[in-house]
C-alpha positions in Angstrom: -5.4 -16.7 -28.6 -6.7 -14.0 -30.7 -7.3 -10.8 -29.6 -11.1 -9.5 -29.3 -12.4 -6.1 -30.5 -14.1 -6.1 -27.3 -14.3 -7.1 -23.7 -15.8 -6.5 -20.1 -12.4 -6.7 -18.9 -8.8 -6.1 -19.8 -5.8 -7.2 -17.9 -2.9 -5.4 -18.4 0.3 -7.9 -17.8 0.5 -11.6 -17.3 2.7 -11.8 -13.9 1.3 -12.8 -10.8 -1.0 -10.0 -10.6 -2.7 -10.4 -13.5 -3.0 -13.6 -13.3 -4.4 -13.0 -10.0 -6.8 -10.8 -11.2 -8.3 -13.3 -14.2 -8.4 -16.6 -11.8 -10.8 -13.7 -9.9 -12.9 -12.9 -12.5 -13.8 -16.4 -13.2 -17.5 -17.0 -12.2 -18.4 -13.3 -12.6 -20.2 -13.3 -15.4 -17.3 -11.0 -17.3 -15.6 -11.6 -20.3 -12.1 -10.6 -19.7 -8.8 -11.2 -21.2 -5.0 -10.8 -19.9 -2.8 -8.5 -22.2 0.9 -9.8 -22.4 3.9 -8.1 -24.1 6.4 -11.1 -23.5 6.0 -14.5 -25.3 5.6 -16.4 -22.2 3.0 -15.8 -18.7 5.0 -15.1 -15.2 6.5 -11.5 -15.5 8.9 -11.7 -13.0 8.8 -15.2 -12.2 10.3 -16.8 -14.6 12.2 -20.8 -14.4 14.0 -22.1 -17.3 16.2 -25.6 -17.5 19.6 -24.0 -17.1 21.1 -27.4 -17.5 20.1 -30.8 -17.7 20.1 -31.2 -13.9 19.6 -27.5 -13.2 16.4 -25.9 -12.7 16.9 -22.2 -12.6 14.6 -19.2 -11.3 15.6 -16.4 -13.0 13.3 -14.3 -10.9 11.7 -14.9 -7.8 12.4 -18.0 -6.1 11.0 -18.4 -2.1 7.4 -18.7 -1.0 8.4 -15.6 1.5 6.2 -15.6 4.7 4.9 -19.5 3.8 2.0 -20.0 6.2 0.6 -16.4 4.5 1.5 -17.3 1.3 -1.5 -17.9 -1.4 0.8 -19.6 -3.9 1.8 -22.2 -1.2 -2.5 -23.6 -1.6 -2.2 -23.2 -5.4 1.2 -25.8 -5.5 -1.1 -28.0 -3.5 -3.5 -27.4 -6.2 -1.5 -27.8 -9.0 0.6 -30.8 -7.9 3.7 -28.8 -7.3 6.2 -29.9 -4.5 7.0 -27.4 -2.1 10.4 -27.8 -0.3 10.6 -26.4 3.7 14.1 -26.5 4.2 15.3 -23.8 6.0 17.4 -21.3 3.6 21.0 -21.1 4.1 20.8 -17.2 4.5 22.1 -17.0 8.3 23.4 -20.3 8.9 24.9 -23.0 7.3 28.3 -21.1 6.2 30.8 -22.7 4.1 34.7 -22.4 4.5 36.8 -20.3 6.3 36.1 -16.3 4.6 33.5 -15.9 7.0 34.9 -17.5 10.3 31.9 -18.1 13.4 33.2 -15.7 15.8 32.9 -12.8 12.9 29.2 -14.3 11.2 28.1 -14.1 15.2 29.5 -10.3 15.6 27.7 -9.5 12.5 24.4 -10.9 13.1 24.1 -8.7 16.1 25.2 -5.6 14.5 22.3 -6.6 11.5 19.6 -7.5 14.3 20.4 -4.8 16.6 19.9 -2.4 13.0 16.5 -3.6 12.6 15.4 -2.8 15.9 16.8 0.8 15.4 14.8 0.5 12.6 11.7 -0.6 13.9 11.6 1.8 17.0 12.4 4.8 14.6 9.1 3.7 12.5 6.8 3.9 16.1 7.6 7.6 16.0 6.0 7.8 12.3 8.3 10.4 10.4 9.8 8.8 7.5 13.0 9.3 6.4 16.4 7.1 4.7 17.2 4.2 6.4 21.3 4.6 6.5 20.4 7.1 8.8 20.3 4.2 12.0 23.3 2.5 11.0 25.7 2.8 14.3 28.4 5.3 13.7 31.5 3.6 12.6 30.1 -0.2 12.8 32.6 -2.3 10.8 29.8 -4.2 9.5 27.6 -1.6 8.1 28.8 -1.9 4.4 27.7 -5.8 5.0 24.3 -4.7 6.2 23.8 -2.1 3.2 24.6 -5.5 1.0 21.5 -7.2 2.6 19.5 -4.4 1.9 20.5 -4.4 -1.7 19.6 -8.5 -2.1 16.0 -7.7 0.6 14.8 -4.5 -1.1 17.1 -4.1 -4.4 18.5 -0.7 -3.3 20.7 0.7 -0.7 19.8 1.7 2.6 19.9 5.4 1.1 17.1 5.0 -0.6 14.8 3.3 1.5 11.9 4.6 3.7 11.7 3.3 7.0 7.9 3.4 6.9 7.4 1.5 4.3 10.2 -1.3 5.5 8.0 -1.2 8.4 5.0 -2.4 7.1 6.1 -5.4 5.4 4.9 -8.4 7.3 7.8 -11.1 7.4 6.4 -14.0 9.1 9.9 -15.7 8.6 9.0 -19.0 7.0 10.7 -19.4 4.0 9.9 -22.6 1.2 10.6 -23.0 -2.5 9.2 -25.0 -5.0 10.8 -28.0 -6.6 10.4 -27.6 -9.9 10.7 -23.8 -10.2 8.3 -20.9 -8.6 8.2 -19.7 -12.1 7.3 -22.8 -13.6 4.2 -22.6 -10.6 3.3 -19.4 -11.6 3.3 -20.5 -15.9 1.0 -23.5 -14.7 -1.0 -21.6 -12.4 -1.4 -19.2 -15.7 -2.5 -21.7 -18.1 -5.7 -21.8 -16.8 -7.1 -18.1 -17.8 -7.3 -16.2 -21.5 -4.0 -14.6 -22.1 -2.5 -12.7 -25.8 0.7 -13.1 -25.8 3.5 -11.0 -27.7 0.7 -7.9 -27.2 2.4 -4.9 -26.1 0.1 -2.2 -24.5 1.0 1.6 -25.8 -2.2 3.4 -24.8 -5.1 3.1 -22.5 -7.7 6.1 -23.7 -10.3 6.4 -21.2 -11.7 9.7 -22.5 -14.8 8.0 -23.9 -17.6 5.8 -22.6 -15.5 2.7 -23.0 -11.9 2.5 -22.6 -9.9 2.1 -25.8 -6.4 0.2 -25.5 -4.0 0.3 -28.7 -1.4 -2.7 -28.4 0.8 -4.5 -30.9 -1.6 -6.6 -31.8 -4.3 -3.9 -32.6 -6.7 -2.0 -31.0 -9.9 -3.6 -28.7 -12.1 -1.8 -26.2 -13.1 -2.7 -23.0 -15.8 -1.8 -19.7 -12.8 -2.0 -17.3 -9.5 -2.2 -17.3 -6.8 -4.0 -14.6 -3.3 -2.2 -15.0 -0.7 -4.9 -13.3 2.9 -3.2 -15.2 5.7 -2.8 -12.7 6.0 0.4 -11.9 8.8 1.7 -13.7 6.8 1.5 -16.8 4.2 3.6 -15.3 6.9 6.0 -14.1 8.5 6.0 -17.5 5.1 6.6 -19.7 5.7 3.1 -21.5 2.1 2.9 -21.3 0.4 6.3 -21.9 -3.1 7.0 -20.5 -5.0 9.9 -22.0 -6.5 11.8 -20.1 -3.1 11.6 -18.3 -2.8 10.5 -14.9 -0.3 12.6 -13.2 -1.1 11.3 -9.7 -0.4 7.5 -10.8 3.0 8.5 -12.5 4.3 10.6 -9.7 3.2 7.3 -7.1 5.0 4.7 -9.3 8.2 7.5 -9.8 8.1 6.9 -5.5 8.3 3.3 -5.6 11.0 2.7 -8.0 11.7 -1.5 -8.8 14.9 -1.9 -7.3 17.4 -4.3 -8.7 18.2 -7.9 -7.3 19.7 -10.2 -9.6 20.5 -13.9 -10.2 23.3 -15.9 -11.8 24.2 -19.5 -11.7 27.0 -21.7 -12.5 27.6 -25.4 -13.2 29.7 -27.1 -10.5 31.9 -29.9 -11.5 33.0 -32.7 -8.9 29.8 -31.4 -6.7 29.9 -34.0 -4.1 32.6 -32.5 -2.0 30.1 -29.6 -1.3 28.0 -28.8 1.0 24.2 -29.4 -0.5 22.0 -25.9 0.5 25.7 -24.3 1.7 26.0 -20.8 2.0 29.2 -18.7 1.0 30.3 -15.3 1.6 33.1 -13.5 3.1 33.1 -10.8 6.0 33.9 -8.5 2.9 33.7 -4.4 4.4 32.0 -3.2 1.0 28.5 -3.3 0.0 29.6 -4.4 -3.3 29.8 -8.2 -2.6 27.6 -11.4 -4.1 26.0 -14.1 -1.7 26.5 -17.7 -2.8 23.6 -20.7 -2.5 26.2 -23.8 -3.0 24.0 -26.7 -4.6 20.1 -25.7 -4.0 18.3 -28.5 -3.6 21.4 -30.5 -4.2 21.8 -29.6 -7.7 25.5 -29.4 -9.0 25.8 -25.5 -9.3 26.1 -22.4 -7.2 23.5 -19.5 -7.5 24.8 -15.9 -6.7 22.7 -12.8 -5.9 23.7 -9.1 -6.4 21.7 -6.1 -5.7 21.8 -2.2 -5.7 23.6 -0.3 -7.7 26.8 -3.0 -7.9 24.3 -5.0 -10.2 23.6 -2.3 -12.1 27.4 -1.7 -12.9 27.4 -5.4 -13.6 24.5 -5.6 -15.9 25.6 -2.3 -17.8 29.2 -3.8 -18.2 27.9 -6.4 -20.4 26.1 -9.9 -20.8 28.3 -12.7 -19.0 29.9 -10.1 -16.1 27.8 -10.8 -13.6 28.8 -15.0 -13.8 32.5 -13.5 -14.7 32.3 -11.5 -11.1 30.6 -14.5 -9.3 33.5 -16.8 -10.9 36.2 -14.3 -9.6 34.8 -13.5 -6.0 34.1 -17.5 -5.4 37.9 -18.3 -6.3 39.1 -15.4 -4.2 37.3 -17.0 -1.0 38.3 -20.7 -1.4 40.7 -20.6 -3.7 42.2 -20.4 -7.2 41.8 -24.4 -8.0 38.3 -24.2 -7.9 38.3 -21.6 -10.8 38.3 -25.1 -13.4 35.4 -26.5 -12.1 32.9 -23.6 -12.5 31.1 -22.8 -15.5 28.3 -20.0 -16.7 25.1 -20.8 -16.6 22.4 -18.4 -16.7 22.0 -14.9 -15.3 19.3 -12.6 -14.9 19.5 -9.0 -16.2 16.1 -7.4 -14.8 17.2 -3.8 -15.4 17.3 -4.3 -19.1 14.2 -6.4 -19.7 12.2 -3.9 -21.3 9.6 -4.9 -19.7 10.3 -4.8 -16.2 13.4 -2.2 -15.7 13.8 -3.7 -12.5 12.8 -6.3 -10.0 10.7 -5.5 -7.1 9.7 -1.5 -5.8 10.3 -0.1 -2.5 9.4 3.1 -1.2 11.8 6.4 -1.6 11.9 7.9 1.6 9.0 10.3 2.3 6.7 7.8 0.0 5.4 5.2 1.9 2.0 6.4 0.9 2.1 5.8 -2.3 1.3 2.3 -2.3 -2.2 3.4 -1.6 -2.4 6.2 -4.3 -1.4 3.8 -6.8 -3.9 1.1 -5.8 -6.5 3.6 -6.0 -8.9 2.7 -9.2 -9.7 5.8 -11.3 -13.4 7.2 -12.1 -14.6 3.1 -11.5 -13.3 2.1 -14.8 -9.5 1.9 -14.5 -8.2 -0.7 -11.1 -4.0 -1.0 -10.6 -2.5 -3.9 -8.8 1.1 -5.7 -8.6 2.8 -6.3 -5.9 3.9 -2.3 -5.5 0.4 -2.2 -4.7 0.1 -4.6 -1.9 0.2 -2.7 1.5 2.5 -5.2 3.6 3.5 -8.0 0.9 5.1 -6.1 -1.6 7.8 -6.8 -3.4 6.6 -10.6 -3.5 4.6 -12.7 -6.2 2.0 -13.8 -3.7 1.9 -10.1 -2.5 1.3 -9.5 -6.6 -1.2 -12.1 -7.0 -3.1 -11.3 -4.0 -3.4 -7.7 -5.2 -4.5 -9.1 -8.8 -8.0 -10.7 -6.7 -8.5 -7.6 -5.0 -8.5 -5.0 -7.5 -10.8 -8.2 -9.5 -13.1 -7.6 -6.7 -13.0 -3.9 -7.0 -14.3 -4.4 -10.5 -16.9 -7.0 -9.6 -18.3 -4.6 -7.2 -18.1 -1.8 -9.9 -20.0 -3.4 -12.3 -22.8 -4.2 -10.1 -23.1 -0.7 -9.3 -23.6 0.3 -13.1 
């Protein structure tokens, strides 16, 4: 859509948070527009057709805490089928690379580690999560690898208080047509200006002036929903500067979780919804989801520093490593059956620069700092501002709704 010269509320970013804010402002009497740097809506939610018979969520793929996930109801409203099958994370192991006895021992070590974290967090003193690994436990590297998928970072970068604040109901569902497709359909119902990169938010005058790649507009209120790494890097500048926001964002960096999908030839001899990983005594490992939704593919997951190293190695490195690792687990004859389709490279995405936020040790309080309004005119949303559902699309969406309500309340006071 065309860019207006003036608007009541400008929303920066058309990810789940920005879209949630725009929906919540409907019927408020306030004019609003979402300004999106990309040529699409959804942000870190993005579904593609990787092959004629493979749908792939390049970004978020699971409706976490599904019984409290606002996108479940939205899916029903928009006619998207929700799949409620159990995820393949703990069970449904395939092959002989991770024998049952080892899996049982590993799961016990993981559960005991989480129990120690929970107990430590009750003391209300923050610190890095790696302190609570059992000294010398053979499964420590693999527990660290799990953190890279869950948190986007290794345990030495993870605040125990922040991790404990996350509310996980252990109910994880999926969207058959893709979570990104659902978010895009949700975004089709609100006004969005695409290819509109915001560069400056000048709040020095009576109205807020916003400089973008498509021109300048002014607004009474602004809701900022961009990822923390963009605020931390000052990719969007504020005038006057907001050092408290930049500092908060730097304490809540985006970790990295990347995905790859590989076409699988002759898939029928492989289990649907299976899990493949080895009993690997290292953190630099992938985990693999065999035939999600019964599709002829294998999805791979990588996180943390290892994902960053693979991204930095260039386009295709994640897929190449995945094929090598899968072949090492189940046999060299398998190599000819796998073909790269698509991989994510979120740290190299200029409008994301990572996957989802985690609090560094000592910075668990920064989510509230980042979320706080400024002068009744600048409001902040995004998954990093969610106190209990950070790192999720629904946490982002709900934060946008929260910021929109703050805007309406502030407007009524004037």
